[in-house]
C-alpha positions in Angstrom: -7.7 56.7 -51.2 -11.3 57.8 -50.8 -14.8 56.4 -51.0 -18.1 58.3 -51.6 -21.8 57.8 -52.1 -24.1 59.9 -54.3 -27.4 58.3 -53.3 -30.2 59.2 -55.6 -28.9 61.2 -58.6 -30.1 64.8 -59.1 -30.9 66.4 -62.4 -27.7 67.7 -64.1 -24.1 66.8 -63.4 -23.4 64.6 -60.4 -19.7 65.0 -59.6 -17.5 62.3 -58.1 -13.8 62.7 -58.6 -11.8 65.8 -59.8 -8.5 66.1 -61.6 -7.1 68.1 -58.7 -7.1 64.9 -56.7 -4.6 62.2 -57.1 -7.1 60.4 -59.4 -6.2 63.1 -62.0 -9.7 62.8 -63.6 -13.0 64.6 -63.5 -15.7 62.0 -63.4 -19.4 62.3 -62.9 -22.9 61.2 -64.0 -25.0 63.5 -66.2 -28.7 63.0 -65.7 -31.0 64.4 -68.4 -34.7 65.3 -68.7 -36.3 64.2 -72.0 -35.5 66.6 -74.9 -32.9 68.4 -72.8 -29.8 69.5 -74.7 -26.4 70.0 -73.0 -23.2 71.1 -74.7 -19.8 70.1 -73.5 -16.5 71.7 -74.6 -13.2 71.6 -72.5 -10.2 73.5 -73.7 -7.7 71.4 -71.6 -9.2 67.9 -71.2 -10.1 65.0 -73.4 -13.5 63.6 -72.6 -15.3 60.2 -72.8 -19.1 59.9 -72.8 -20.5 56.5 -72.0 -24.3 55.8 -72.2 -25.6 54.1 -69.1 -29.4 54.2 -69.3 -31.7 55.8 -71.9 -31.3 57.2 -75.3 -29.4 60.3 -76.7 -28.5 61.9 -79.9 -24.8 62.9 -79.7 -23.2 65.3 -82.2 -19.6 66.5 -82.8 -17.7 68.0 -85.7 -20.6 67.7 -88.1 -21.2 64.0 -87.1 -24.3 62.7 -85.3 -25.0 59.3 -83.7 -27.6 57.7 -81.5 -26.6 56.0 -78.2 -29.2 53.8 -76.6 -29.0 51.4 -73.7 -31.6 49.6 -71.6 -29.5 47.3 -69.4 -26.1 47.8 -67.9 -25.9 44.0 -67.3 -27.1 42.7 -70.6 -25.8 45.2 -73.1 -22.4 46.6 -74.1 -22.2 50.4 -74.1 -21.7 53.1 -76.7 -19.0 55.6 -76.1 -17.7 58.8 -77.7 -14.0 59.8 -76.9 -12.9 63.3 -78.0 -9.8 65.4 -77.6 -9.7 68.8 -75.9 -11.4 71.7 -77.6 -14.1 69.6 -79.4 -17.7 70.7 -78.8 -20.1 67.8 -78.1 -23.8 68.3 -78.0 -26.0 65.7 -76.4 -29.8 65.7 -76.7 -31.7 63.3 -74.4 -34.5 61.4 -76.2 -35.8 59.8 -73.1 -36.5 60.9 -69.5 -33.9 60.2 -66.9 -31.2 59.3 -69.5 -27.9 58.9 -67.8 -24.4 59.4 -69.3 -21.0 58.8 -67.5 -18.5 61.6 -68.2 -14.8 61.0 -67.8 -12.2 63.7 -68.4 -8.4 64.3 -68.0 -5.7 66.7 -69.2 -4.3 65.6 -72.6 -2.1 67.9 -74.7 -2.3 65.4 -77.7 -4.8 66.0 -80.4 -6.5 63.0 -82.1 -9.5 62.2 -84.2 -12.6 61.6 -82.1 -13.6 57.9 -81.8 -17.1 56.5 -81.6 -17.2 53.1 -80.0 -20.2 50.9 -80.7 -21.3 47.9 -78.6 -19.7 45.5 -81.1 -16.4 47.3 -80.6 -16.3 46.6 -76.9 -14.1 43.7 -75.8 -15.8 41.4 -73.3 -13.9 38.7 -71.5 -14.8 36.3 -68.7 -12.2 36.4 -65.9 -11.9 33.8 -63.2 -13.7 31.0 -65.1 -12.9 27.5 -63.7 -11.2 28.9 -60.6 -12.3 28.8 -57.0 -15.6 27.1 -57.9 -16.7 30.1 -59.9 -16.7 32.5 -56.9 -14.7 35.1 -58.8 -16.1 34.6 -62.3 -17.1 37.9 -63.8 -17.4 39.7 -67.2 -14.9 42.4 -67.9 -15.7 44.8 -70.7 -13.0 47.1 -72.2 -14.2 50.0 -74.2 -10.8 51.6 -74.8 -7.3 51.2 -73.3 -3.7 51.6 -74.5 -4.2 48.8 -77.1 -6.9 50.5 -79.1 -6.5 54.2 -78.0 -2.8 54.8 -77.2 -3.4 58.6 -77.9 -5.6 58.8 -74.8 -4.5 59.4 -71.3 -7.4 57.3 -70.0 -8.8 53.8 -69.9 -12.5 53.0 -69.6 -14.3 49.7 -69.1 -17.0 47.9 -67.1 -17.3 44.8 -64.9 -20.4 42.7 -64.3 -20.3 40.8 -61.0 -22.9 38.1 -60.6 -24.5 37.9 -57.1 -22.2 36.8 -54.4 -19.1 36.9 -56.6 -15.7 38.6 -56.3 -13.8 40.7 -58.8 -10.4 42.3 -58.9 -9.3 39.0 -57.6 -6.7 37.8 -56.7 -5.8 41.0 -54.8 -3.5 43.1 -57.0 -2.3 46.7 -57.5 -0.7 48.9 -60.1 0.9 52.4 -59.9 -1.8 54.1 -62.0 -4.8 55.6 -60.2 -8.2 54.0 -60.8 -11.8 55.0 -60.1 -14.7 52.6 -59.7 -18.4 53.7 -59.9 -21.0 51.2 -58.8 -24.6 50.3 -59.6 -26.8 47.3 -58.7 -29.7 45.6 -60.4 -31.8 46.5 -57.4 -31.3 49.8 -55.6 -31.0 48.2 -52.2 -28.1 46.0 -53.4 -24.8 46.2 -51.6 -21.3 44.8 -51.5 -17.8 45.6 -50.3 -14.8 47.4 -51.7 -11.3 46.8 -50.2 -8.7 49.5 -50.6 -5.4 48.4 -49.1 -6.3 47.3 -45.5 -9.6 49.2 -45.4 -13.1 48.0 -46.4 -16.0 50.1 -47.4 -19.7 49.2 -48.0 -20.6 49.6 -51.7 -24.1 50.9 -52.4 -26.0 52.1 -55.5 -24.3 55.1 -57.0 -21.2 54.9 -54.8 -17.6 55.2 -56.0 -14.1 54.4 -54.9 -10.8 56.2 -55.6 -7.9 53.8 -55.8 -4.5 55.5 -55.4 -1.6 53.8 -57.1 -0.1 50.9 -55.1 -3.3 49.9 -53.2 -4.8 46.5 -53.7 -8.5 46.7 -54.6 -10.7 43.5 -54.7 -14.5 43.9 -54.7 -17.4 41.6 -53.8 -21.2 41.8 -54.1 -23.7 40.3 -51.7 -25.7 37.2 -52.6 -28.9 38.1 -54.5 -27.5 41.3 -56.0 -25.8 41.7 -59.3 -23.3 44.6 -59.4 -22.1 46.7 -62.4 -19.1 49.0 -62.1 -17.2 51.2 -64.4 -13.4 51.1 -64.1 -11.5 54.1 -65.2 -7.7 54.4 -65.1 -5.5 57.4 -65.7 -2.2 56.7 -67.4 0.8 58.2 -65.7 3.4 60.2 -67.7 5.9 57.7 -69.2 4.1 54.9 -67.4 0.8 53.9 -69.1 -1.5 51.2 -67.9 -0.7 48.4 -70.3 -2.8 45.8 -68.5 -0.4 46.3 -65.6 -1.1 44.0 -62.7 1.0 43.3 -59.6 -0.5 40.3 -57.8 0.1 40.2 -54.1 2.6 37.4 -53.7 0.9 35.9 -50.6 -2.2 35.1 -52.7 -0.6 33.8 -55.9 -0.9 30.2 -54.8 -4.5 30.6 -55.8 -3.5 30.8 -59.4 -2.5 27.2 -59.4 -5.5 25.3 -61.0 -4.6 22.3 -58.7 -4.5 24.4 -55.5 -6.2 22.7 -52.6 -8.9 24.8 -51.1 -10.7 23.7 -47.9 -14.3 22.7 -48.1 -16.6 21.4 -45.4 -17.2 17.7 -45.2 -20.8 16.7 -45.8 
């Protein structure tokens, strides 16, 4: 397990995890200047490009699309997923455009897939439980259900201020990476990895090795966005795999009695 902070992003590629780690994925933010053109081509790895902020023209195999996004919190993303050995060209159409790049080894070949905001599944988790303290929006861009040819999963969570996610505490054998942003740069929260806790800040990330529980919480007053990226294991893909910690499963009972102060 590992936790890191980038602070203010620099122009170019801002690396977080690498495939040489037990996360098995290269993950980073690409920050563009306006009209800058960057080419990507990896002979070994499949790659997902997710627009976070700004506007780009993205081109591959004779196709071209626009990806634009103004709010992480209010808008679903665009995403392009390509197999190894496909050249992708990205031209930024706005200053400080930001794209999340996720890569991993994949010997399989498949047709590139362009996901539009309307293709992204958005679910509300935790509704009606624990007086809304863990209610959050979970977006799934692609997973084993709609991209079984990929070795990766990519999605997003929106935490309202003061709320929890990844709750009740759970784990799964597949490694997972979270990358965090807040609606205000001074926002903060906490990430729990096993028995350890880390302070979340803007542009921080956590590496969640298989088997560690990993709930998250954001401070009152600060909305938190994070990307969740999972690497399937050989012969053990993440198929919404979730092992709830048994000591906390009593909370799943809608009639569970939870202490409240008398007023």
